[in-house]
C-alpha positions as CSV (number, residue, x, y, z in Angstrom):
1,M,125.6,102.5,124.7
2,K,126.1,99.5,122.6
3,R,129.8,100.0,122.7
4,F,129.7,100.1,126.5
5,K,127.8,96.8,126.6
6,A,130.3,95.3,124.3
7,Y,133.2,96.1,126.6
8,F,131.4,95.7,129.9
9,F,131.4,91.9,130.1
10,P,135.1,91.4,129.2
11,L,136.1,94.1,131.8
12,L,133.9,92.5,134.4
13,V,135.5,89.1,133.8
14,A,139.0,90.7,134.0
15,A,138.1,92.5,137.2
16,L,136.8,89.3,138.8
17,C,139.9,87.4,137.8
18,W,142.1,90.1,139.3
19,L,140.2,90.0,142.6
20,C,140.4,86.2,142.6
21,S,144.1,86.4,142.1
22,L,144.5,88.8,145.0
23,G,142.5,86.4,147.2
24,A,144.6,83.5,146.1
25,N,147.8,85.4,146.9
26,A,146.5,86.2,150.3
27,Q,146.0,82.6,150.9
28,V,149.6,81.7,149.9
29,D,151.5,80.0,152.7
30,P,154.1,82.5,154.1
31,L,156.7,79.7,154.0
32,A,156.1,79.2,150.2
33,R,156.9,82.9,149.7
34,M,160.3,82.4,151.2
35,D,161.4,80.5,148.1
36,S,161.8,83.8,146.3
37,I,163.7,85.4,149.2
38,E,167.5,85.7,149.3
39,I,169.3,87.0,152.4
40,G,173.0,87.8,152.4
41,L,175.7,89.3,154.6
42,L,177.2,92.5,153.1
43,T,180.8,93.2,154.0
44,C,182.2,96.6,153.1
45,S,185.9,97.2,153.2
46,P,187.3,100.3,155.1
47,H,187.9,103.7,153.7
48,N,189.8,106.7,155.0
49,E,187.2,108.3,157.2
50,V,187.9,107.6,160.9
51,Y,184.6,106.0,161.5
52,S,185.1,103.6,158.6
53,L,188.6,102.3,159.4
54,Y,187.2,99.0,160.6
55,G,184.8,98.4,157.6
56,H,181.1,97.7,157.8
57,S,178.6,94.9,157.8
58,A,174.9,94.9,156.9
59,L,172.2,92.4,155.8
60,H,170.7,92.3,152.3
61,Y,167.1,91.1,151.9
62,Y,166.2,90.5,148.3
63,N,162.8,89.4,146.9
64,K,163.5,87.8,143.5
65,R,159.8,87.8,142.6
66,T,159.2,91.5,143.1
67,R,162.9,92.5,142.5
68,Q,162.9,94.5,145.7
69,H,166.1,95.1,147.7
70,W,166.2,96.0,151.3
71,V,169.4,96.8,153.3
72,F,169.3,96.4,157.1
73,N,172.0,98.6,158.5
74,Y,172.9,98.4,162.2
75,G,175.6,101.1,161.8
76,V,173.5,104.3,161.6
77,F,174.5,107.2,164.0
78,D,174.2,110.9,164.2
79,Q,177.7,112.4,164.5
80,R,176.1,115.9,164.9
81,A,174.3,114.9,168.1
82,K,175.1,116.9,171.2
83,L,178.3,115.7,172.9
84,F,178.6,112.8,170.5
85,V,182.3,112.3,171.1
86,W,181.9,112.5,174.9
87,H,179.1,109.9,174.8
88,F,181.1,107.7,172.5
89,M,184.1,107.7,174.8
90,M,181.9,106.9,177.8
91,G,180.2,104.0,176.0
92,Q,176.8,105.8,176.1
93,T,176.2,106.1,172.3
94,D,173.0,104.7,170.8
95,Y,173.1,103.5,167.3
96,T,170.1,102.7,165.1
97,L,169.0,99.9,162.8
98,E,167.9,101.5,159.5
99,C,166.1,99.6,156.8
100,T,166.4,101.2,153.4
101,S,165.3,100.3,149.9
102,S,168.0,102.5,148.4
103,Y,170.1,99.5,147.6
104,L,171.9,101.2,144.7
105,D,172.6,104.3,146.9
106,F,174.1,102.1,149.5
107,L,176.5,100.5,147.0
108,G,177.2,103.9,145.4
109,Y,178.3,105.3,148.7
110,Y,181.1,102.7,149.0
111,H,181.9,102.9,145.3
112,H,182.5,106.7,145.8
113,W,185.0,106.0,148.6
114,G,186.8,103.3,146.7
115,S,185.6,100.5,149.1
116,S,184.6,97.1,148.0
117,V,181.3,95.5,148.8
118,E,181.0,91.7,149.0
119,E,177.8,89.7,149.6
120,Q,177.7,86.2,151.1
121,V,174.3,84.7,150.2
122,L,173.2,82.5,153.1
123,D,172.0,78.9,152.6
124,L,168.9,79.1,154.7
125,T,165.8,77.0,154.9
126,R,162.3,78.4,154.5
127,H,161.7,78.4,158.2
128,E,165.0,80.2,158.9
129,K,164.3,82.9,156.3
130,L,160.8,83.5,157.7
131,R,162.2,83.6,161.3
132,L,164.9,86.0,160.2
133,Q,162.4,88.2,158.5
134,Q,160.2,88.3,161.6
135,A,163.2,89.0,163.8
136,L,164.3,91.9,161.6
137,E,160.8,93.4,161.6
138,A,160.8,93.1,165.4
139,N,164.2,94.9,165.5
140,L,162.7,97.7,163.4
141,R,160.0,98.3,166.0
142,Q,162.8,99.1,168.5
143,P,165.7,100.1,166.3
144,D,168.0,101.8,168.9
145,Y,170.6,99.9,170.8
146,R,173.6,100.8,173.0
147,Y,176.6,100.5,170.7
148,N,180.0,99.1,171.7
149,I,182.8,99.0,169.2
150,F,184.1,95.5,170.3
151,Y,181.1,93.7,171.7
152,D,177.9,95.1,170.1
153,N,178.3,96.7,166.8
154,C,177.3,96.6,163.1
155,S,179.1,93.2,162.7
156,T,178.0,91.4,165.9
157,R,174.4,92.3,165.5
158,P,173.9,90.6,162.1
159,R,175.8,87.6,163.4
160,D,173.7,87.3,166.5
161,I,170.4,87.6,164.7
162,I,171.4,85.0,162.1
163,E,172.6,82.5,164.7
164,R,169.3,82.9,166.7
165,C,167.2,82.1,163.6
166,L,169.1,78.9,162.5
167,D,167.5,75.5,163.1
168,G,170.9,73.9,163.6
169,T,174.2,74.4,165.2
170,I,176.8,76.7,163.5
171,T,180.5,75.8,163.6
172,Y,183.1,78.3,162.5
173,G,186.3,77.2,160.8
174,Q,189.5,77.9,162.7
175,R,191.9,80.4,161.3
176,P,195.4,78.9,161.7
177,D,198.0,81.1,163.5
178,Y,195.5,84.0,164.0
179,E,195.0,84.9,167.6
180,P,195.6,88.7,167.8
181,T,194.6,90.8,170.8
182,L,192.0,93.5,170.3
183,R,194.7,96.1,170.3
184,Q,196.6,94.3,167.5
185,I,193.4,94.2,165.4
186,V,193.1,97.9,166.0
187,H,196.7,98.4,164.9
188,Q,196.0,96.4,161.7
189,Q,193.0,98.6,160.8
190,T,194.7,102.0,161.6
191,E,197.8,101.3,159.5
192,G,198.6,104.6,157.8
193,H,196.7,106.6,160.5
194,P,199.2,107.1,163.3
195,W,197.2,109.6,165.3
196,A,194.1,107.5,165.2
197,R,196.2,104.5,166.5
198,F,197.8,106.7,169.1
199,G,194.4,107.9,170.4
200,N,193.1,104.4,170.6
201,D,196.2,103.1,172.4
202,L,196.0,106.0,174.8
203,L,192.4,105.1,175.8
204,L,192.6,101.3,175.7
205,G,193.6,99.6,178.9
206,L,195.1,96.3,179.9
207,R,192.1,94.3,178.8
208,A,192.8,95.1,175.2
209,D,196.0,93.1,175.4
210,L,194.5,89.9,176.7
211,A,193.9,86.8,174.6
212,T,190.8,86.9,172.5
213,T,188.3,84.2,171.4
214,Q,187.2,83.7,167.8
215,R,183.9,85.3,168.7
216,D,185.6,88.3,170.2
217,R,187.4,88.9,166.9
218,Q,184.2,88.8,164.9
219,F,183.5,92.5,165.8
220,L,185.6,93.2,162.7
221,P,183.5,92.8,159.6
222,Q,186.4,91.2,157.6
223,N,186.9,88.6,160.4
224,L,183.1,87.8,160.4
225,S,183.1,87.5,156.6
226,W,186.0,85.0,156.8
227,D,184.4,83.0,159.5
228,F,181.1,82.9,157.6
229,A,182.9,81.7,154.5
230,H,184.3,78.7,156.5
231,A,181.2,78.1,158.6
232,T,178.9,75.0,158.5
233,V,175.5,74.4,160.0
234,N,174.5,71.1,161.4
235,R,170.7,70.5,160.9
236,N,169.6,67.1,162.3
237,G,172.9,65.5,161.5
238,T,173.2,67.0,158.1
239,E,176.1,69.5,157.8
240,R,176.0,72.2,155.1
241,P,178.0,75.3,154.4
242,L,176.4,78.5,155.8
243,V,177.2,80.5,152.7
244,L,175.6,79.4,149.4
245,K,177.6,81.8,147.2
246,T,179.7,84.9,147.3
247,V,179.3,87.8,145.0
248,T,181.4,90.9,144.6
249,L,178.9,93.8,144.2
250,V,181.4,96.6,144.2
251,P,185.1,96.0,143.3
252,Q,187.8,97.6,145.3
253,G,188.6,101.1,143.9
254,S,191.4,103.6,144.5
255,Q,191.5,105.6,147.7
256,V,193.2,108.9,148.4
257,L,194.8,109.2,151.8
258,K,193.8,112.4,153.7
259,K,196.6,114.6,154.8
260,E,197.2,114.3,158.6
261,F,199.4,116.1,161.0
262,P,202.9,116.0,159.4
263,L,204.6,114.7,162.5
264,S,203.8,111.2,163.9
265,P,203.3,110.7,167.6
266,L,206.8,109.1,167.8
267,A,208.3,112.1,166.1
268,C,206.5,114.5,168.5
269,T,207.7,112.6,171.6
270,L,211.3,112.5,170.3
271,L,211.1,116.2,169.8
272,L,209.9,116.5,173.4
273,L,212.8,114.4,174.5
274,W,215.3,116.6,172.6
275,V,213.9,119.8,174.1
276,S,213.9,118.2,177.6
277,L,217.6,117.2,177.2
278,L,218.5,120.7,176.0
279,L,216.8,122.3,179.0
280,F,218.2,119.7,181.4
281,V,221.8,120.5,180.2
282,Y,221.1,124.2,180.5
283,E,219.8,123.8,184.1
284,Q,222.8,121.7,185.1
285,R,225.2,124.3,183.8
286,S,223.4,127.4,185.0
287,K,222.3,125.8,188.4
288,K,218.8,127.1,187.7
289,I,215.5,125.3,187.6
290,L,213.0,126.2,184.9
291,W,209.8,126.1,186.9
292,W,207.7,127.1,183.9
293,W,208.8,123.9,182.1
294,D,207.8,121.8,185.2
295,A,204.4,123.6,185.3
296,L,203.8,123.0,181.6
297,L,204.6,119.3,181.8
298,I,202.5,118.8,184.9
299,L,199.5,120.6,183.4
300,A,199.7,118.6,180.1
301,S,200.1,115.2,181.8
302,G,197.6,116.0,184.6
303,L,194.8,117.0,182.2
304,T,195.4,114.0,180.0
305,G,195.4,111.9,183.1
306,C,192.0,113.2,184.0
307,I,190.6,111.9,180.8
308,L,192.2,108.5,181.4
309,L,190.8,108.4,184.9
310,L,187.3,109.2,183.6
311,M,187.6,106.3,181.2
312,F,187.9,103.9,184.2
313,F,184.1,104.7,184.6
314,S,183.3,104.2,181.0
315,A,180.8,101.5,179.8
316,H,183.6,100.3,177.5
317,P,185.1,97.3,179.4
318,T,188.5,97.7,177.5
319,T,189.2,101.1,178.9
320,S,189.4,100.2,182.5
321,T,192.7,99.3,184.3
322,N,194.8,101.6,182.0
323,L,198.3,101.6,183.5
324,Q,199.2,104.7,181.5
325,V,197.4,106.7,184.3
326,L,200.5,106.0,186.4
327,L,202.5,108.2,184.0
328,L,199.8,110.7,183.1
329,C,198.6,111.1,186.7
330,P,195.8,113.5,187.5
331,L,197.2,113.7,191.0
332,S,199.9,116.0,189.7
333,L,197.5,118.9,189.3
334,V,197.2,119.0,193.1
335,F,200.9,120.1,193.3
336,L,200.7,122.5,190.4
337,P,200.2,125.6,192.6
338,Q,203.4,124.8,194.5
339,V,205.3,124.5,191.3
340,V,203.9,127.7,189.9
341,K,205.0,129.5,193.1
342,R,208.4,128.0,192.7
343,R,208.3,126.1,195.9
344,K,209.9,122.7,196.6
345,T,207.4,119.8,196.5
346,I,207.4,116.1,197.1
347,W,205.5,115.5,193.9
348,F,208.7,114.7,191.9
349,R,209.6,111.9,194.2
350,I,206.1,110.5,193.9
351,S,206.3,110.9,190.1
352,A,209.6,109.0,190.0
353,V,208.0,106.0,191.8
354,L,204.9,106.1,189.6
355,T,207.0,106.4,186.4
356,I,209.0,103.3,187.4
357,L,205.8,101.4,188.1
358,F,204.6,102.5,184.6
359,L,207.7,101.2,182.9
360,I,207.3,97.8,184.8
361,G,203.7,97.7,183.6
362,S,204.8,97.7,180.0
363,F,205.5,94.0,180.3
364,W,201.7,93.5,180.5
365,Q,200.2,96.4,178.6
366,D,201.1,97.7,175.2
367,Y,201.3,101.5,175.6
368,A,200.6,104.2,173.0
369,E,203.5,105.0,170.7
370,G,206.2,107.2,172.4
371,M,204.8,107.0,176.0
372,E,208.1,105.4,177.2
373,I,209.9,108.4,175.8
374,V,207.5,110.7,177.7
375,A,208.4,108.7,180.8
376,L,212.1,109.5,180.2
377,C,211.3,113.2,180.0
378,L,209.5,113.1,183.3
379,L,212.3,111.1,184.9
380,L,214.7,113.9,183.9
381,R,212.5,116.4,185.8
382,C,212.5,114.0,188.8
383,W,216.3,113.9,188.6
384,T,216.5,117.7,188.5
385,H,214.4,117.9,191.6
386,R,216.1,115.0,193.4
387,N,217.0,117.2,196.4
388,D,213.4,118.5,196.9
389,K,211.8,117.5,200.2
């Protein structure tokens, strides 16, 4: 009992001090707490998975006092979701904002793939940090958003929320002699992945070849990172850089290219042209028409054209007005029964006109690799059926 009394008073004092400290912390001005907060833009370089060919952006929230790290990631999606590819093509894919404290796991993921991770710590005021924290918390309450690869993605979302929370006006430095179209940016990012490039070029329409603004080009994480590095914020007449410091968190590692289909799209279309020429020579000499070859070409081009026609109704603005639908025309399927029954049809005259219009359209739209060669193959069929009525 005596021993208990001896320890009771010191313990009581310690407990009271602890409670007082809690009360004092509760009274601390939220703005004062922002002195220990550091917020940065994370930019992750691409790796060889198709979904990562364009890189990635996220926000890093670091409390230096508690040493807690939080990563706000606007690029979370479920690839196993029902009809994911279809919804993605039609612009109906919902992505999610995920906030994770697994900071080391986030970095470890990109280290595993050989990608670099760079952080640009932002030079923000207390009010801007608090406003950004509150905005991120509000986003977490409604984390889902309708994703668009060019206009609303993991890069544009962090940019927009940062801009909204600034007290001043942000000015991005101009990149000299850098005004690529959206398609040219896609080509840069799909270097070494010819079939990914071909698929993109097949689905992208005329709008992807129009001039872009600096803001348009910030859909690419590397472009946003460059612009942030050269950006300034004007607060009440005082101009300061947006980025306080830049830190490399994960150095660039080695990457192993995945094996893809051994033939490129250009090689496949050249093979198609070679076969078409051989069959054309055979038909001219034998005075016979290979209807099965016509049926095969009409079926393949018509079904592909149906996909292009559907993309006209996609929520992606860059897939409308795709002139490649002139060549890969779904209307051809209407005439397929006549071709299968070996009857003469007016389709080949229609196809000749559409193909010529397609070739003229190449002055305005950059087509998928080898499509002009496919046009030559179809013109050979039109020539073979030049006497059809």
